[in-house]
C-alpha positions in Angstrom: -15.9 3.1 6.0 -12.5 3.3 4.2 -9.9 5.0 6.3 -8.2 8.0 4.8 -4.4 8.3 4.3 -2.4 11.3 5.3 -0.2 12.9 2.6 3.3 12.9 4.0 3.8 15.4 6.8 0.8 17.4 5.8 -2.7 17.8 7.3 -4.3 16.5 4.2 -6.2 13.2 4.7 -7.2 11.6 1.4 -9.1 8.6 0.1 -6.6 5.9 -1.2 -7.7 6.5 -4.8 -7.4 10.0 -6.4 -9.9 10.8 -9.1 -8.1 12.1 -12.2 -9.7 15.2 -13.8 -7.9 14.9 -17.1 -11.0 13.5 -18.8 -13.3 16.3 -17.7 -14.0 18.5 -20.7 -12.5 15.9 -23.0 -13.9 12.4 -23.1 -16.5 13.3 -20.4 -18.7 16.3 -21.0 -19.9 18.5 -18.1 -23.0 16.4 -17.3 -21.1 13.2 -17.3 -18.3 14.7 -15.3 -20.8 15.7 -12.7 -22.1 12.2 -12.6 -18.6 10.8 -12.1 -17.8 13.2 -9.4 -21.1 12.5 -7.6 -20.5 8.7 -7.7 -16.9 9.0 -6.6 -17.8 11.2 -3.5 -20.9 9.1 -2.7 -18.5 6.1 -2.3 -16.3 8.1 0.1 -13.8 9.6 -2.3 -12.5 13.0 -1.6 -9.3 13.5 -3.6 -9.6 15.3 -6.9 -6.6 15.7 -9.2 -6.6 18.2 -12.0 -4.3 20.8 -13.7 -4.7 24.2 -15.2 -3.7 22.8 -18.7 -6.5 20.2 -18.8 -7.8 20.0 -21.6 -5.9 22.5 -23.8 -4.9 19.7 -26.3 -8.5 19.4 -27.6 -9.5 21.5 -30.6 -11.6 24.4 -29.4 -10.4 24.2 -25.8 -8.0 26.8 -24.3 -7.0 25.1 -21.0 -8.7 25.2 -17.7 -11.8 23.3 -18.8 -11.3 20.6 -16.1 -10.9 23.1 -13.3 -14.0 25.0 -14.5 -16.1 21.8 -14.4 -14.9 20.9 -11.0 -15.6 24.5 -9.8 -19.1 24.4 -11.2 -19.7 21.0 -9.5 -18.5 22.2 -6.1 -20.7 25.3 -6.4 -23.7 23.2 -7.3 -23.1 20.7 -4.5 -21.8 23.1 -1.8 -19.2 20.6 -0.7 -15.9 22.5 -1.0 -14.8 21.6 2.6 -15.4 17.9 1.9 -12.9 17.5 -1.0 -9.2 17.9 -1.3 -8.3 19.6 -4.6 -4.9 19.2 -6.3 -4.0 21.2 -9.3 -0.9 22.1 -11.2 1.0 25.0 -12.9 3.4 25.3 -15.8 1.6 24.0 -18.9 -1.4 26.3 -19.5 -1.0 28.0 -22.9 -1.5 31.4 -21.2 0.6 30.6 -18.1 3.6 28.6 -19.3 6.7 28.0 -17.2 7.6 28.3 -13.5 8.8 31.9 -13.1 7.7 33.4 -9.8 5.3 35.8 -11.5 3.8 33.1 -13.6 3.2 30.7 -10.7 1.4 33.4 -8.8 -0.7 34.5 -11.8 -1.6 30.9 -12.7 -2.6 30.1 -9.2 -5.0 33.1 -9.2 -6.5 31.9 -12.5 -6.9 28.4 -11.1 -8.7 29.7 -8.0 -11.1 31.7 -10.2 -11.9 28.7 -12.3 -12.3 26.5 -9.3 -14.5 29.1 -7.6 -12.6 28.7 -4.3 -10.3 30.6 -2.0 -7.6 28.0 -1.7 -5.9 25.1 -3.5 -5.3 22.2 -1.2 -2.3 20.8 -3.0 -0.4 22.7 -5.7 2.2 21.1 -8.0 4.6 22.5 -10.5 3.4 20.2 -13.3 6.7 19.8 -15.1 9.9 21.0 -13.6 11.8 23.6 -15.6 15.5 23.1 -14.8 16.4 26.5 -16.2 14.5 28.1 -13.3 16.3 28.1 -10.0 14.6 26.1 -7.3 14.9 29.2 -5.1 12.5 31.1 -7.4 10.0 28.2 -7.6 10.0 27.4 -3.9 9.9 31.1 -3.1 6.8 31.7 -5.2 5.0 28.6 -3.8 5.9 29.7 -0.3 4.3 33.1 -0.9 1.1 31.4 -2.0 1.1 29.3 1.2 1.7 32.3 3.4 -1.1 34.2 1.6 -3.5 31.3 2.3 -4.1 30.6 -1.4 -2.4 27.2 -1.2 -2.4 24.7 1.7 0.4 22.3 0.7 2.8 21.9 -2.2 4.0 18.9 -4.2 6.3 18.1 -7.0 5.6 16.4 -10.3 7.8 15.3 -13.3 11.0 16.2 -11.6 14.4 14.6 -11.3 15.7 13.1 -8.1 18.5 15.7 -8.0 16.1 18.7 -8.4 13.7 17.3 -5.9 16.5 16.9 -3.3 17.8 20.4 -4.1 14.2 21.8 -3.6 13.8 20.0 -0.3 17.2 21.2 0.9 16.4 24.8 0.0 13.0 24.7 1.8 14.7 23.2 4.9 17.6 25.7 4.9 15.4 28.8 4.3 12.4 27.7 6.4 10.1 27.8 3.5 7.1 25.7 2.4 8.3 22.1 1.7 7.0 19.5 -0.7 4.8 16.9 1.0 3.8 14.9 -2.1 5.3 13.7 -5.4 3.4 12.9 -8.5 5.4 10.4 -10.6 4.6 8.4 -13.7 4.4 4.9 -12.1 2.5 1.7 -12.7 3.0 -2.0 -13.2 4.4 -1.7 -16.7 6.2 1.7 -16.2 8.4 1.4 -13.1 11.8 2.7 -14.3 11.0 6.4 -14.0 10.1 6.3 -10.3 11.8 3.3 -8.7 15.4 4.0 -7.7 16.5 7.6 -7.2 13.2 9.4 -7.0 11.6 6.8 -4.8 14.7 6.9 -2.5 14.4 10.7 -2.1 10.7 10.5 -1.5 11.2 7.8 1.2 14.0 9.7 3.0 12.0 12.9 2.9 8.7 11.4 4.0 6.9 12.4 0.8 3.7 10.7 -0.3 3.7 9.5 -3.8 0.5 10.0 -5.9 1.2 8.2 -9.1 -0.3 9.2 -12.4 -1.0 6.9 -15.4 -1.7 4.3 -12.6 -3.5 2.1 -15.2 -1.1 2.8 -18.1 -3.6 4.8 -20.1 -6.1 2.0 -19.7 -3.9 -1.0 -20.6 -4.1 -2.3 -17.0 -7.9 -2.4 -17.2 -7.4 -5.7 -19.0 -9.6 -4.5 -22.0 -6.6 -4.6 -24.4 -6.0 -8.1 -25.7 -4.6 -9.5 -29.0 -7.2 -8.9 -31.7 -9.5 -6.7 -29.5 -10.6 -3.3 -30.5 -11.2 -0.7 -27.8 -13.1 2.5 -28.3 -10.9 4.9 -26.4 -9.0 8.2 -27.2 -5.9 6.6 -25.6 -6.2 3.2 -27.3 -3.1 3.4 -29.4 -0.9 4.3 -26.4 -2.4 1.6 -24.2 -2.3 -1.2 -26.8 1.4 -0.6 -27.4 2.1 -2.5 -24.1 0.7 -5.7 -25.8 3.7 -5.7 -28.0 6.1 -6.1 -25.1 6.9 -9.3 -23.1 6.4 -7.3 -19.9 2.9 -6.2 -20.9 1.8 -9.7 -21.8 3.4 -11.2 -18.6 1.7 -8.6 -16.4 -1.7 -9.3 -18.0 -1.3 -13.1 -17.3 -0.4 -12.4 -13.6 -3.3 -10.0 -13.2 -5.8 -12.5 -14.7 -4.6 -15.1 -12.2 -4.8 -12.9 -9.1 -8.0 -11.2 -10.1 -9.6 -14.7 -10.5 -8.3 -15.7 -7.0 -10.0 -12.7 -5.4 -13.1 -12.5 -7.7 -11.9 -9.0 -8.3 -11.6 -6.9 -11.5 -8.2 -6.5 -13.2 -7.9 -2.7 -12.7 -8.6 -3.2 -9.0 -5.6 -5.6 -8.7 -3.3 -3.4 -10.7 -4.1 -0.5 -8.5 -3.8 -2.6 -5.3 -0.2 -3.5 -6.4 0.6 0.1 -6.9 -1.0 1.2 -3.6 1.1 -1.4 -1.7 4.4 0.0 -3.0 6.7 2.0 -0.6 5.8 5.7 -0.4 2.5 5.4 -2.4 -0.5 7.0 -0.7 -3.1 7.2 -3.5 -2.8 6.2 -7.1 -4.6 8.5 -9.6 -7.2 7.0 -12.0 -9.8 8.6 -14.2 -13.2 7.5 -15.2 -15.1 8.6 -18.4 -18.4 7.2 -16.9 -19.8 6.4 -13.5 -19.9 2.7 -14.6 -16.1 2.6 -14.7 -15.7 3.8 -11.1 -16.5 0.6 -9.0 -13.5 -1.3 -10.2 -11.3 1.7 -9.3 -12.8 2.4 -5.9 -12.5 -1.2 -4.9 -8.8 -0.8 -4.4 -9.6 0.7 -1.0 -10.9 -2.8 0.1 -8.4 -5.1 -1.6 -5.2 -6.2 0.1 -2.9 -8.5 -1.9 -0.8 -11.1 -0.2 3.0 -10.9 -0.2 3.2 -13.8 -2.7 0.7 -12.0 -5.0 2.6 -8.7 -4.8 5.8 -10.6 -5.6 4.2 -12.4 -8.5 3.2 -9.1 -10.1 6.5 -7.5 -9.3 8.3 -10.4 -11.0 6.0 -10.3 -14.0 6.6 -6.6 -14.5 10.4 -6.9 -14.2 10.8 -8.6 -17.6 
């Protein structure tokens, strides 16, 4: 059985791959989403990542569709205590921003959609530098004290604002971030490596990277001349135009062959081995896409293999 990883200094123990909920209510309808969730948890997975804004960008949707599907699935399966639910605030059309009043109202709306009495990990989705960290942390602390939120994390935040937030929590004795959700993968390293990673390491935060497979590019499906049926195909295929993207694919092909593993498994294994990373996030439109993602829990790359991928992605 795969051992769980503790998120930073928290009491949250999670599977080393978080299941992204951004496709629920978008490229995966409710029935398919239930099948994906069933397959993920049957394999030992317990870490679900969503946001109140998923999937407001789809015509006819208003936001909250992903949370609603997860809530219906939990109610149908009766397994609330078996899963760790992470969701986010700031981007829902009806609950924009990070004012204290909005954070608390949005949390209540998420709880209703999820059909639960607590959110295990709650993130400000995108930092709003115009809002003082004291207001954001104060509101999150109130939610923790009320029992509506167990732990808090940060997402899409600068190193400076993250450090300021941690300092405020420590100084005032308030709830403190235990996790950080950065944009980070083999072909997008610049946003996280450096200042943000340094703050996370010093503070003992667990990184839970999103776009872990670069919108699907790191699945290996995107090759010169290939056509991929995906809502994110354009974004993923753009990496083929870069020397870094092509170099990473070559290295992934070699290492996957050496392990008789699938390419996304290797890409996730590199990410999971990086300092501070506890559990990359990856989504699956169908249950058939899950095995290659879940296999990261059982694949350990050698130091030379990790170095080979790091070098390939440094171009």
